[in-house]
N, C-alpha and C positions, 0 to 999 in steps of 0.2 A: 502492497500501498503507499501512496507518496503522500508524504506529509509537506512537502511545500507544493503549493499546485503555480502553476505557470500564470502571472501577475498580468489582468487588464489593464496596458500602461493608458485605455483611457478615462481612467476611476483613477480617484486624487489617494483615497484609504481604501487599505485591506478591509478595515472595523471603526465604528463608528459607534462608541459607545455613549447612547443617548440618555441624559437622566444622567448626569454625571458627579452632578451636585447634589444629589440625595443619597439615603443613608447605604442604600446597596450597592447604586449604580459608584459611588467612590469605590467602594472596596472591591469591586470589580474590574475599576480601573486598577486596583492597586494589586493585583490578582494578575492582571497582566501587565504592569508596570514591571515586575519580577519574573516572569513566567514567559512572556512571548517570547518568539524565536526572534533572534538579531535579526534588523530587516521588516519585521511583520509595520505596516503603516497605521499608525492607531491614533484612531480622534477622538476627542472629546467634544459631546453634541449637549446644548441646554439651550433653557429662552434666555439665560442670565449672563450675559460678556465677563463682567465681574467678579460673580461665584464661578464659571470656569477660570478663570485666570489665574484664582484662589487654589483649586483643586489640581490645576496647573504645578503651581508652584510647590503645594505639598508635595506631589508625588513623585518632583527634581525630573519631569521630562520636557524638549520641549515639541511635546505632541502641537498639531495643528488645533484649531476650537472653532466647530459648527455651531452659531446661533440660529434655535430653530425652535417655533412657538410651536407647541405640537397640534391646535387648531389650526395652523395659518398654511393651508392647503399648498402655494407656492414653495414655503420654507420646507416642508416636508418632502415635494416631491425634488427639491435642489437637494435637499439631505441624503435624500435615495440616491441621483442618480450622482454622486461623488464617490459614493464607497459599493464594497465589493459584499458587506455583512454591515448590517445595523443590529447592534446588543439593544436593548431598550430596555429601561424599568420606570419607564414614567406610566406609571397608575392612576387608581383603577381605569386600567384599560378602556372597558364600556366606554367609558366618559373622552376618556383622551388618545385611544388607541388604533381606532378605523383609519383615521386620513395616513398614519403612516405606512400601516397594512398592506391599502391599495396605493401609493405611491410605491412602497419595494414590487410590490406585485406587478405593475405596471410597467418599471425601467430592468425587471431582472432581477432584480439584488437580495439577495437572502438577508432574511432576517427572524432572529431569537429573541423569546423575553421570559417573563416570569412568571406571567397570568395563570389564578386557578380559579378564572373565572369561569361558567361551563356556556353562561349565554354571551360574553363577548367574545369563546369562538365557534361560535354556533352562527353570528354572525358575520366572523371574519372567513368561513368559509364561503355562507351564501354570496359577500361583495365580490369574493377575491381570489375564488379556487379556480376556477375557472380561467382568470387572468393570468394565474402565478401559475398555472400547467403550460399554458402558453409563451409565458415569455424564460420558463427557467429556472424563476425563485422560488426558493423552498423558504415557504413560511411557515415557521416551527415551535408552534406553542409551548411551553410549559417546561423551558428548559431552565430550574432547579430543581428545590426540594418538591415540588410540585412540577414534572412529575416524573424524572429521568430514574428514579432507584426504582421505580415502578414497571417505568413503561421498557426499562435495560433489563430487570431483571426476569421478566416476562420474556421479551424476546431470547435472554441466554438461554431460558429453561427450554422453550420451544428450539433453538437452535442445536442445543444437546440432543433432545431427545428426538429429534430430526437424524441427526448422524448416527444414532445407536439404532436407530430401528425400530424405534420404541413408540412409535402411531404419531398423534396430535396430543392436547394436551384435553383432559377435561376439568374435573372439579381443580381449581384453582386458586390459592388463598397468599396475599399478603400480608406479613404483620409486623407489625411495628414493636419488635423485640423492645429495644431501649432505646433512650434517647433523650438527651439535655439541652436546649436550649430555650431562646426566647420567641417570643410572637412578635411577628412583624408587624411596625402602626399600618404599612401598607397593605398587609392581607387583611385586617380590621377594615379599611376603609374600601378596601372592594367587596367586602362581605356588606356595608352598609350600603352599597351602591345597588347590588342585585338582591336585598332584600326589598326595598326602593323599587326597584323596577317589578317585583315580583309580585308586590304589593298593591302596586296600578294595574296591573294589566293580568290579568290569568292566564292567557296563552303564555306566556312566560314563564307562568311558574309549573305547566304540564311541561314544559323544555324542562326545566332544570329537575324534575320528578323522573323524566324518560332514562330509566339504563344505557338506551340507544339515540341518544339527543345528539351525539357527534356521528353518528353514522354516515358515512358517503352515500347510502342505501338504506336507508329504514325499513323500506319493504321488505331487504332481502335477508333481514335480521331474523334468528330461529329464534321462535316465541317458546321463551323457556320461563317458568313462573317461579322455579329459584332463582332466575336472575335479576336479585333485586339488593340492595344494597346493605349490610350487616349492621340493624340499632339495637340489639340488645344483649345478653351477659351469653356468652358459649364458649366450648372449650376448640384449641388447636395445639394436637401435639402437648397434650398433656400440660395449657397452660389455660385459665381463666381471659377469657378476651370481649372486650366494650366496642364501640366507636371509636372508629380513627377518623379524626376531625375532618381531614384530609380524600379520605375513602369517594365522596361525593363525585368532587374532579377526578381525583388519579384513574377510576375506575371507567368514566368515561373515555378518556387517551387512551388506554390502553387496548380497552374495546374498539374505536375509531384505528388503533395500528392493526388491529387482527381484521380489521374488513378491510384496509388498504392495501394488504397484501394477501388480499384477493381470500379471507379468513386460513391464513395461511398457519395458527396457532389452533383450528381447527373448527368446524363446524357445532359440536358440542361443547366447547370453550368456554364454562361461567367460571368467571371470576369476580373476587370479594377483595374488602381487605379488610382489617381488625386492628385494635392495638392490643399489645400483651399486659397481663395486669399480675402475672407471675402466678407459679402453681400451689399457693400459700391458703389458708381459709379462710383469709382476706381478701383473698381473690374477684371473690363475686361480689362483693361489698364495696372496693374501689370502681369494680367496673360500673355496674349499674349507678353510685355517684358521679362517677365521670362523663358516662354517657347524660345523665338527666342532665348535669352543671350544661354540659356542651348545647345541647337540647334547648334550653331556659336559655339562654344568651342568646343564640337564633330566634326564637320566640321572640324575647325582653327584647330585639332591635323593627323589630313590626310598630311596635306600640311604646305611642310617644313618651309618657312619663317614663316607661323604664325605658327606653332611647337615651333619653337624657343622663340620666344615673349611669349607663353604661359608658357616655360617653365621656361621662368624668375620669372615668377611672382606666379604661383600653389603654394602649398604647394610639398615641398622634400619627398621621403619614412624617414618616422622617425619623421618628422615633427607634432607638438600638439602644443595645446591649453594648457594655464595655468591650472593649480588648481584651479583657482579662478574662473576663464573660463569655467569650467568643472562643477563647482558644479552651476553656475547659469543656466548651460542647460536644457532641459526638451522636452519632445515630449507627442505627443499628438495622437493616428489613430481613426478612426472611420470605422468599416467593417457594411457598408445595406447593408440587404439581403432581395427578395420575394423568395418564394416558391411555389413550386408546385401548393399548397392550395389557394394560395391568401395571406399567413401572410406573415409578415415585423417584422424582426429581426434589432436590432445593436449592436454588440460587442465593447467593448471601451477597447484601451490597450494602456496605461499611463504611464510614470514612469519620476522622479526627475533624473537631471543630464543629460551630453552631451549626446546625442542619441548617438551621432560614437564611441565615448571615454568610458567614464563612464558609459554609459546605456550597452555597447556594450562587459564592461570587464564583468559587471553582466551577462548579457546573456550564452557568452563564458564559464565563471565560471559556470554559473547553468547549461548548458548544461555538463561541464566534467565531475562538480557532480553525476548529472543524471545519467550517461553513466557509470561511475564507483560504484555506492553506491545505486543504484534502483533493484530490486530483478524484478520484473514486470512490463517491459517494455514491449508495442504493440509490434506482429509481431517478427523477424526473423532479417536475417543480410541483407546485400545489400548497396547499393548506394542509401542513402535515403534523408529524409527532417525531417525539426525539428519537425511536423505534427505526420511525421510517422514513425519517430525510437524513441520518447519521450511521443509527444502528451498531454495530460492532467497531467502527473507527470511530466513535465518540469513546465505547467502554474504554478501546486501549490508550486513549487519549488521560481517562481518568483516572488508571488503575496506573500509568505511568507518573501520575498529580500524588500519585497517593492514595488513591480506593480503591476497598477491598471490592470487585465484583469476580464468584468463581460458583460453579455448579457443579454438585454432586448428584449421584445415584445412589437414591435410600435401596430400592428394589430392584 
């Protein structure tokens, strides 16, 4: 696999980090400053020249600056035309992201973001997929903790089963085994925005509730009553499990990956995600309490008095943990699957660093470099997923960056 693609001399930059003055944008720029291969042409983008200059000075680099307001159509078109890849952290994406997606799709510019918003991805598919197919642009959503571990974990599991001649995947579960890290203020703001839209539009609620809402062909999906999100207390590999807050988004990304690969994981592929609460007698109590708390917060967002209280206590956009706290973070997920031939596999994806900040900066940074510098990526253009746009190439880059991604056969 080539790791350095031939450069387009008509483009000024290889990567523009858009939103570089925000918390995660700055972390992504920091990661690229220390990890990008020599000669990679990186620029910092945002709407404030003064703030961009400060970030550049903090990084100690001489990268160009690109000033563009996310809602200025001409500005984002110019930004997209200037670079091979845009890596954007500007959210909520449903509010600010569509013009940039459309500009990249039209210009043949690859795109990576950190969205965890089902409605935004659905809107992106509807508005930009065909244009991206035509131009060759890879529009890649969910390039952070939402949803790289999920998407690559399932991909690697399916590939190993295929290589072993063990059939396709059936019952497949991702378990968040352990994690330490904070909740992003940007993530909370995205949740607020999605709740507002769902409250005002019943049809949007139906999209969010549909397990196959991001499928490229909804009518072709299997009708499986068991294909729903896990919200109750359960057991998985001897552990008590409960609701994983990111599951309602991650599962839809993984199901889209399956469909985009002509249902390569299997026509009876049934996928869910859960969070582990250990094997002790306290496990089911903790699982029930956590599940109830998450559902209560989501419901409270839709009620004005409760919403006002939550807005006072939850993180605001741009807020984030200290360097010390980020360094102490970690995550470990396990994807376990049974195949049509009765084989069982487990894929582990793990890394050090706060998953929502340090880990996400690595995942977005490596996604941007993968799109910019790798010649032989799978498939072509379109509104894609990490697995279908980059696949093994991204897994290789993340391993080189210190991530664990390994698959083992259990039976």
